[in-house]
Backbone bond lengths (Angstrom), bond angles and torsions (degrees), N, CA, C in turn:
res aa  C-N    CA-C-N  psi(-1)  N-CA   C-N-CA  omega(-1)  CA-C   N-CA-C  phi
1 M - - - 1.343 - - 1.528 114.53 -
2 R 1.368 110.90 -35.62 1.505 118.19 -178.11 1.585 109.20 -67.84
3 I 1.291 110.58 -40.62 1.532 112.86 178.62 1.488 111.91 -67.51
4 A 1.243 122.45 -36.82 1.492 125.45 172.61 1.466 112.76 -57.69
5 T 1.366 116.06 -39.99 1.531 120.28 179.12 1.446 107.69 -65.23
6 V 1.378 115.35 -50.76 1.500 116.17 -175.02 1.580 111.47 -66.76
7 L 1.317 119.88 -33.18 1.466 122.65 178.32 1.570 107.41 -70.68
8 A 1.356 118.52 -37.59 1.412 118.50 179.60 1.523 110.27 -67.13
9 F 1.348 120.87 -40.24 1.385 125.46 173.22 1.532 116.70 -56.23
10 F 1.336 115.07 -49.94 1.486 117.22 172.27 1.459 117.59 -64.98
11 L 1.274 119.59 -36.18 1.440 123.10 178.55 1.550 109.91 -67.98
12 G 1.352 116.71 -40.81 1.432 128.35 178.78 1.641 104.97 -58.85
13 A 1.366 115.89 -50.51 1.390 118.08 -177.09 1.631 110.66 -65.53
14 L 1.208 119.60 -33.28 1.405 119.98 179.29 1.474 109.46 -72.74
15 L 1.364 121.40 -32.63 1.471 120.99 -179.93 1.449 117.21 -78.38
16 L 1.454 114.03 -19.82 1.414 118.17 -179.93 1.535 111.56 -59.11
17 P 1.322 123.22 140.63 1.399 121.49 179.65 1.475 108.39 -70.78
18 A 1.323 111.13 142.72 1.506 117.72 -177.83 1.470 110.98 -69.26
19 Q 1.347 116.44 136.36 1.501 121.87 -177.50 1.533 109.64 -68.30
20 Q 1.269 116.89 137.35 1.457 121.85 178.21 1.507 105.54 -61.45
21 P 1.362 122.63 144.76 1.361 122.74 167.33 1.532 112.32 -66.14
22 T 1.350 119.33 142.90 1.396 121.58 173.04 1.523 113.17 -63.21
23 A 1.388 113.02 123.11 1.458 120.56 -176.93 1.439 107.10 -62.06
24 K 1.396 120.33 142.85 1.418 126.17 -179.44 1.404 110.04 -138.82
25 I 1.429 113.08 142.89 1.498 117.32 177.35 1.466 111.41 -95.41
26 N 1.251 120.01 121.72 1.462 128.36 176.77 1.556 109.07 -82.68
27 R 1.285 111.08 118.96 1.451 111.50 178.41 1.573 106.61 -89.55
28 V 1.353 114.89 131.89 1.455 119.06 -179.13 1.504 108.03 -129.41
29 P 1.304 117.86 162.13 1.446 120.20 178.70 1.552 110.44 -66.85
30 V 1.260 117.69 153.48 1.477 121.51 -177.76 1.498 105.06 -91.32
31 H 1.248 119.80 135.27 1.409 128.26 177.34 1.500 112.04 -105.82
32 P 1.264 119.35 137.50 1.464 125.06 178.65 1.471 110.72 -54.75
33 T 1.338 114.93 141.74 1.588 120.98 169.98 1.477 106.97 -124.44
34 A 1.277 114.73 178.71 1.544 121.13 172.13 1.504 111.07 -68.00
35 A 1.280 122.77 126.41 1.380 124.58 -179.11 1.438 110.39 -69.59
36 E 1.428 113.51 -24.70 1.506 115.78 -176.11 1.472 109.81 -76.22
37 S 1.328 125.51 -14.50 1.458 127.77 -167.66 1.582 108.43 -111.13
38 G 1.356 114.55 101.08 1.398 121.91 171.49 1.571 111.52 -61.04
39 K 1.284 116.70 -39.23 1.393 124.68 177.27 1.530 112.58 -60.12
40 E 1.365 115.56 -50.51 1.497 118.62 -178.95 1.597 107.11 -65.25
41 M 1.240 116.37 -43.12 1.553 115.16 179.96 1.489 108.51 -62.22
42 F 1.328 122.59 -41.60 1.327 126.88 -175.54 1.626 107.75 -59.94
43 G 1.346 113.70 -47.90 1.482 121.41 -178.83 1.450 107.29 -60.28
44 A 1.306 121.87 -41.88 1.417 127.61 -171.59 1.597 113.06 -80.54
45 Y 1.295 114.48 -36.37 1.492 118.70 -169.90 1.489 113.75 -112.16
46 C 1.360 120.88 -21.93 1.395 125.36 -168.52 1.452 116.05 -116.51
47 A 1.333 116.45 -39.57 1.398 124.87 -171.05 1.623 116.00 -62.14
48 S 1.286 112.61 -22.40 1.537 118.55 179.23 1.569 105.66 -58.62
49 C 1.216 124.09 -39.34 1.448 126.15 -176.74 1.585 107.87 -103.87
50 H 1.298 116.41 -48.92 1.404 120.90 -166.81 1.672 111.64 -82.28
51 G 1.380 111.58 -17.27 1.506 119.73 178.10 1.662 107.86 88.01
52 L 1.149 118.53 158.20 1.505 123.28 179.83 1.485 111.59 -59.48
53 E 1.367 119.95 -34.62 1.400 123.33 -179.40 1.497 111.93 -93.83
54 G 1.352 118.05 1.79 1.546 118.69 176.46 1.465 116.12 80.32
55 K 1.414 119.56 12.19 1.370 117.44 -170.85 1.554 113.39 -95.15
56 G 1.416 117.25 8.58 1.384 122.56 174.26 1.524 115.23 89.99
57 N 1.338 114.70 17.72 1.475 121.72 -168.37 1.485 113.58 -120.27
58 G 1.433 116.56 28.14 1.323 118.49 178.36 1.491 118.52 -67.62
59 P 1.364 122.46 170.39 1.442 121.70 -175.37 1.449 115.37 -61.80
60 A 1.398 120.96 -23.35 1.473 122.87 -174.32 1.608 103.80 -96.32
61 A 1.294 118.12 -9.97 1.534 116.31 -179.48 1.458 119.62 -48.87
62 P 1.387 117.01 -40.50 1.479 121.29 -176.10 1.520 106.36 -66.36
63 A 1.224 125.65 -17.15 1.479 124.76 -175.43 1.510 111.05 -90.36
64 L 1.413 119.74 -10.36 1.291 117.60 -173.09 1.604 111.04 -79.60
65 K 1.333 118.88 162.81 1.408 124.59 -178.77 1.529 107.93 -80.54
66 V 1.392 112.19 -37.37 1.423 122.58 179.70 1.507 111.01 -114.64
67 Q 1.279 125.03 130.65 1.483 121.69 -178.85 1.568 109.42 -53.25
68 A 1.339 111.61 138.90 1.438 116.44 173.22 1.486 113.29 -63.06
69 T 1.337 116.92 139.62 1.408 123.25 -176.97 1.526 113.06 -63.80
70 D 1.295 120.44 134.05 1.450 127.03 170.49 1.442 101.03 -74.69
71 L 1.432 118.51 101.06 1.398 126.00 177.80 1.578 110.84 -69.67
72 T 1.244 123.29 -19.19 1.523 125.48 178.43 1.460 110.17 -70.71
73 Q 1.359 122.46 -12.17 1.433 120.00 -171.20 1.609 105.07 -118.46
74 L 1.335 120.45 20.23 1.480 118.39 -179.72 1.548 110.66 -66.10
75 A 1.381 113.92 -44.84 1.536 115.53 176.53 1.520 117.17 -60.97
76 N 1.405 112.08 -43.23 1.465 119.26 177.73 1.567 112.03 -61.83
77 K 1.227 116.34 -36.51 1.534 119.10 174.52 1.518 111.66 -79.08
78 N 1.228 124.90 -1.55 1.385 128.14 179.71 1.580 113.18 -125.42
79 A 1.459 110.73 40.93 1.436 115.53 176.63 1.521 114.29 61.68
80 G 1.362 119.88 28.35 1.392 121.34 175.60 1.567 113.44 89.83
81 K 1.266 116.35 -1.83 1.473 120.78 -172.79 1.584 107.70 -112.20
82 Y 1.231 115.02 124.40 1.521 117.80 -179.34 1.531 106.71 -69.47
83 P 1.236 115.05 124.92 1.660 121.98 176.42 1.404 117.16 -75.14
84 S 1.376 120.50 64.51 1.419 124.39 -174.95 1.401 118.00 -54.09
85 L 1.315 118.33 -45.17 1.371 124.47 176.55 1.526 116.17 -59.01
86 E 1.295 113.61 -46.75 1.564 122.34 177.34 1.525 108.42 -60.70
87 V 1.356 118.01 -42.59 1.404 121.07 -175.11 1.658 109.88 -69.82
88 I 1.290 109.41 -41.86 1.513 113.16 176.60 1.562 111.33 -64.32
89 N 1.325 118.21 -41.95 1.376 118.73 176.45 1.487 114.64 -70.44
90 A 1.342 121.23 -28.85 1.499 123.01 172.90 1.516 111.09 -66.88
91 I 1.302 117.69 -36.83 1.464 123.73 -178.35 1.537 108.13 -68.16
92 K 1.352 113.73 -53.98 1.381 126.65 -171.08 1.569 114.64 -68.76
93 D 1.347 107.26 -54.39 1.472 112.82 -177.68 1.451 124.69 -112.60
94 G 1.378 112.23 -13.60 1.486 125.91 -178.07 1.610 108.25 78.97
95 T 1.370 110.45 29.51 1.541 116.16 -178.32 1.480 106.05 -98.81
96 G 1.273 121.30 173.99 1.426 126.88 169.52 1.580 106.57 84.51
97 N 1.296 116.70 -174.65 1.468 121.01 -178.00 1.430 113.29 -104.21
98 A 1.463 118.48 -3.02 1.503 119.42 -171.84 1.530 107.94 -67.84
99 H 1.210 123.38 -22.75 1.514 125.18 -171.46 1.501 110.16 -94.68
100 G 1.224 125.60 -13.99 1.451 127.80 174.70 1.495 115.56 76.75
101 S 1.345 118.56 -61.72 1.423 119.59 -167.80 1.617 105.81 -139.41
102 K 1.363 115.96 170.42 1.401 121.30 176.08 1.499 113.78 -79.15
103 D 1.321 115.29 4.78 1.483 120.77 176.23 1.562 109.30 -68.40
104 M 1.389 113.50 -32.82 1.428 118.28 177.70 1.531 113.54 -71.44
105 P 1.371 115.51 126.84 1.486 112.52 179.10 1.497 115.84 -64.96
106 V 1.253 122.76 154.21 1.418 125.82 169.94 1.490 107.51 -79.34
107 W 1.320 118.47 106.52 1.390 123.32 -168.94 1.449 116.20 -80.96
108 G 1.356 121.58 -13.85 1.476 121.18 175.69 1.415 115.38 -54.11
109 P 1.403 121.34 -54.74 1.412 117.28 -177.41 1.580 110.54 -69.46
110 I 1.284 120.61 -28.64 1.438 124.92 -179.61 1.580 105.46 -67.31
111 L 1.313 117.10 -47.00 1.496 118.06 -179.44 1.571 110.40 -63.93
112 R 1.314 115.00 -34.28 1.534 120.96 175.74 1.471 108.92 -60.83
113 S 1.399 122.72 -38.57 1.409 126.12 -172.92 1.569 105.53 -71.15
114 V 1.240 116.18 -28.69 1.616 112.88 -172.22 1.562 103.99 -107.13
115 S 1.321 120.14 21.93 1.455 125.22 176.44 1.465 111.66 -133.09
116 P 1.365 118.63 70.74 1.457 122.06 180.00 1.553 114.70 -61.24
117 S 1.315 115.89 -13.39 1.440 113.54 -177.92 1.540 111.95 -77.71
118 G 1.301 119.03 -10.64 1.455 118.76 178.55 1.512 114.67 120.56
119 N 1.374 109.68 -173.17 1.476 117.34 -171.18 1.513 113.07 -70.39
120 S 1.254 122.21 -24.41 1.512 123.78 -178.40 1.535 103.22 -67.68
121 V 1.358 123.12 -41.61 1.432 121.89 178.31 1.479 111.92 -64.41
122 V 1.273 118.66 -42.50 1.535 121.42 176.31 1.494 108.85 -54.10
123 Q 1.377 116.14 -50.73 1.358 123.60 -178.81 1.616 114.58 -59.48
124 Q 1.314 113.78 -32.95 1.453 123.47 175.13 1.483 111.37 -68.69
125 R 1.342 114.08 -41.71 1.431 122.08 179.30 1.548 111.95 -63.38
126 I 1.255 115.23 -47.71 1.462 123.20 176.23 1.505 112.36 -63.02
127 A 1.339 118.83 -45.74 1.542 115.07 174.59 1.405 114.94 -65.01
128 N 1.372 120.89 -37.25 1.417 122.77 -176.88 1.671 108.87 -73.45
129 L 1.230 116.01 -36.71 1.554 119.30 176.89 1.492 102.91 -67.28
130 N 1.384 122.20 -47.12 1.456 118.15 -178.04 1.577 109.16 -62.65
131 A 1.271 120.92 -38.65 1.525 121.85 -178.28 1.486 107.66 -64.44
132 Y 1.345 117.01 -36.17 1.494 115.75 179.43 1.471 115.09 -72.33
133 I 1.279 115.93 -36.52 1.562 119.96 173.79 1.499 108.69 -65.83
134 E 1.285 121.05 -35.40 1.449 123.97 176.70 1.524 109.37 -63.06
135 S 1.395 117.32 -36.13 1.365 114.99 -179.70 1.420 116.66 -79.29
136 L 1.357 116.74 -3.92 1.513 118.76 175.09 1.614 112.27 -92.34
137 Q 1.339 114.71 7.79 1.470 115.72 -178.64 1.410 113.13 -69.34
138 A 1.425 114.90 132.28 1.422 117.14 174.01 1.592 112.05 -56.39
139 K 1.351 108.71 148.73 1.438 113.85 -176.49 1.567 110.14 -101.61
Protein backbone atom coordinates (compact mmCIF):
# COMPACT_ATOMS: atom_id res chain seq x y z
CA MET A 1 0.00 0.00 0.00
CA ARG A 2 2.84 2.35 0.88
CA ILE A 3 4.58 1.79 -2.47
CA ALA A 4 1.32 2.50 -4.31
CA THR A 5 0.96 5.80 -2.44
CA VAL A 6 4.53 6.87 -3.23
CA LEU A 7 4.13 5.83 -6.87
CA ALA A 8 0.85 7.73 -7.15
CA PHE A 9 2.54 10.82 -5.69
CA PHE A 10 5.38 10.75 -8.24
CA LEU A 11 3.08 10.02 -11.17
CA GLY A 12 0.81 12.85 -10.07
CA ALA A 13 3.77 15.21 -9.87
CA LEU A 14 4.85 14.23 -13.38
CA LEU A 15 1.38 14.76 -14.79
CA LEU A 16 0.87 18.21 -13.25
CA PRO A 17 1.28 20.94 -15.82
CA ALA A 18 4.57 22.76 -15.52
CA GLN A 19 4.25 26.17 -13.94
CA GLN A 20 4.89 29.06 -16.27
CA PRO A 21 8.06 30.94 -15.39
CA THR A 22 7.40 34.35 -13.89
CA ALA A 23 7.62 36.99 -16.60
CA LYS A 24 10.49 39.39 -16.07
CA ILE A 25 11.37 42.71 -17.64
CA ASN A 26 14.98 42.92 -18.77
CA ARG A 27 16.33 46.42 -18.46
CA VAL A 28 18.68 47.25 -21.31
CA PRO A 29 20.50 50.42 -22.35
CA VAL A 30 18.57 52.80 -24.57
CA HIS A 31 19.99 53.16 -28.05
CA PRO A 32 19.57 56.32 -30.12
CA THR A 33 16.98 56.33 -32.89
CA ALA A 34 16.13 58.88 -35.55
CA ALA A 35 14.44 61.88 -33.93
CA GLU A 36 12.43 62.33 -37.14
CA SER A 37 10.75 58.93 -36.93
CA GLY A 38 8.00 58.49 -34.38
CA LYS A 39 7.48 54.96 -35.67
CA GLU A 40 11.13 54.01 -35.15
CA MET A 41 11.15 55.49 -31.64
CA PHE A 42 7.90 53.71 -30.80
CA GLY A 43 9.36 50.39 -31.96
CA ALA A 44 12.54 50.93 -29.96
CA TYR A 45 11.14 52.48 -26.79
CA CYS A 46 7.45 51.62 -26.45
CA ALA A 47 6.64 48.38 -28.29
CA SER A 48 8.18 46.08 -25.69
CA CYS A 49 5.22 46.86 -23.42
CA HIS A 50 2.60 48.40 -25.73
CA GLY A 51 3.19 46.11 -28.73
CA LEU A 52 4.04 47.19 -32.27
CA GLU A 53 0.40 48.09 -32.91
CA GLY A 54 0.05 49.92 -29.56
CA LYS A 55 -2.58 47.57 -28.14
CA GLY A 56 -0.78 46.90 -24.83
CA ASN A 57 0.30 43.39 -25.77
CA GLY A 58 4.06 43.69 -26.15
CA PRO A 59 6.41 40.90 -25.07
CA ALA A 60 7.17 42.57 -21.71
CA ALA A 61 3.49 43.32 -20.93
CA PRO A 62 2.88 40.13 -18.90
CA ALA A 63 5.61 41.18 -16.44
CA LEU A 64 3.95 44.52 -15.63
CA LYS A 65 2.08 45.02 -12.37
CA VAL A 66 -0.56 47.05 -14.22
CA GLN A 67 -1.59 46.13 -17.76
CA ALA A 68 0.06 48.28 -20.43
CA THR A 69 -2.33 50.84 -21.84
CA ASP A 70 -3.96 50.12 -25.19
CA LEU A 71 -2.73 53.27 -26.89
CA THR A 72 -5.11 52.76 -29.82
CA GLN A 73 -8.04 53.61 -27.54
CA LEU A 74 -6.84 56.92 -26.07
CA ALA A 75 -9.15 59.05 -28.22
CA ASN A 76 -12.13 56.71 -27.68
CA LYS A 77 -11.63 56.98 -23.92
CA ASN A 78 -11.51 60.78 -24.22
CA ALA A 79 -14.84 61.44 -25.99
CA GLY A 80 -13.25 60.94 -29.42
CA LYS A 81 -10.51 63.56 -28.94
CA TYR A 82 -6.89 62.44 -28.82
CA PRO A 83 -5.40 63.67 -25.49
CA SER A 84 -2.21 65.07 -26.98
CA LEU A 85 -1.13 67.10 -23.94
CA GLU A 86 -1.62 64.14 -21.57
CA VAL A 87 0.43 61.89 -23.85
CA ILE A 88 3.21 64.46 -24.18
CA ASN A 89 3.31 64.88 -20.40
CA ALA A 90 3.29 61.11 -19.85
CA ILE A 91 6.23 60.69 -22.21
CA LYS A 92 8.17 63.65 -20.89
CA ASP A 93 7.45 63.65 -17.16
CA GLY A 94 5.48 60.51 -16.37
CA THR A 95 2.55 62.73 -15.37
CA GLY A 96 -1.08 62.39 -16.32
CA ASN A 97 -3.17 59.25 -16.66
CA ALA A 98 -1.97 58.14 -20.09
CA HIS A 99 0.82 55.93 -18.77
CA GLY A 100 -1.18 53.99 -16.20
CA SER A 101 1.51 52.95 -13.73
CA LYS A 102 5.02 53.71 -12.57
CA ASP A 103 6.21 50.67 -14.54
CA MET A 104 6.53 53.00 -17.53
CA PRO A 105 9.86 54.81 -17.59
CA VAL A 106 9.85 58.59 -17.55
CA TRP A 107 11.15 59.11 -21.07
CA GLY A 108 12.11 62.80 -20.86
CA PRO A 109 15.53 62.19 -19.25
CA ILE A 110 16.09 59.10 -21.38
CA LEU A 111 15.37 61.00 -24.59
CA ARG A 112 17.73 63.75 -23.41
CA SER A 113 20.47 61.14 -22.98
CA VAL A 114 20.17 60.09 -26.64
CA SER A 115 19.86 63.66 -27.90
CA PRO A 116 23.28 65.26 -27.50
CA SER A 117 22.22 68.14 -29.75
CA GLY A 118 20.05 69.59 -27.01
CA ASN A 119 16.53 70.32 -25.88
CA SER A 120 15.13 71.12 -29.33
CA VAL A 121 15.89 67.55 -30.45
CA VAL A 122 14.23 66.15 -27.31
CA GLN A 123 11.14 68.24 -28.07
CA GLN A 124 11.19 67.00 -31.67
CA ARG A 125 11.41 63.40 -30.45
CA ILE A 126 8.46 63.84 -28.09
CA ALA A 127 6.37 65.61 -30.75
CA ASN A 128 7.08 62.91 -33.35
CA LEU A 129 6.42 60.10 -30.91
CA ASN A 130 3.16 61.76 -29.89
CA ALA A 131 2.14 62.17 -33.54
CA TYR A 132 2.86 58.50 -34.19
CA ILE A 133 0.77 57.40 -31.20
CA GLU A 134 -2.03 59.65 -32.47
CA SER A 135 -1.81 57.87 -35.84
CA LEU A 136 -2.48 54.55 -34.06
CA GLN A 137 -5.91 55.64 -32.83
CA ALA A 138 -8.78 53.31 -33.67
CA LYS A 139 -11.16 54.87 -36.15
